[in-house]
N, C-alpha and C positions, 0 to 999 in steps of 0.2 A: 114497306121495304122487305119484310120477311117473306111475304107472298112472292115478290119478284125474285128473290134469291132462291126460294124453293122451286119456283117454276124453271128458272134458268138451270139450276143444278139437275133437275129431273130431265129436262129436255136434252141437255148436253150428255147426260149419262145414257139416255136411250137412243138418241138420234145423231149425235155428233159424228159418229163413224160413217154416216151416210151422206154427210155434207161434203161438198168439194173443199179441199184443204184451204184454198184461198178465201172462200166465204167465211169459214170459221176463223181464220187468221184476221180477216177484216173486222169481224165482230169483237174478237179479243182486243185488237188494236184500238178500236173505238172506246172500249171500256177503259183500257190502260191510259189512253189519252185523256178521257173525260175525268178519270179518277186519279190522275197522276199525283196530285197533292196528297190525297188521302192514302194512296198506296205507299208513298214515300214516308208519310208521317205515322200512320197507324199500322201498316201491314208490311213494313220493310223486312221484318224478321220471319215472316210466314213463308214456309216452303210451298211453292205453287203445286197444284194438283189436287184431285179429289174434292174440289169445291172449297178448299181452305181459304182462298182469297175472297170468295163471295161470303164465306162465314165471317171473315175478318171485317168486311164492309158492313155486314149485318150487325156485328157486335158493336160497331161504332156508328150505327145508323143515325143516332141523334146528333152526330158531329159532321156528317158529310154534306158537301155543298149541293146546291141545286143542279149544278153541271154534272156532278158525279151521279146523282140520283137519276137524272135524265139519261145519261149514258147507259146505266144499268137497265132502265126501262126500255130504251131503244133496242138494246141487245136482246132483251126478252121478246120484244115485238118482232125483230128480225128472225129470231129462232122459231117463233110461233108461225111465221109465214113459211119458213122452210119446212117445218113439220107438216103444215097444211098441204104444201106442194107434194111432199113425200107421200102423205096419206092419199092424196088425189091420184098420184101415179100408181100407188099400190092397189087402189080400188079399181 
């Protein structure tokens, strides 16, 4: 889980500004939906931004559901594909 959180945080920090707003919103929405229970239970008092939500999920990694873990993994995969596309275009 730590690896996924680290990858997502890094990719978002470096490349999110280059993604279409709707694509980034879709990724965020999929994690919010997949991790709804965890976010409302463990992370309800966390101020969003600067990777704090992902850090909260990481801090409770031993308690998150398979659905949430998959949502975070899928978000990382989507961001990785977007970065690959940006790299291809840049080259």
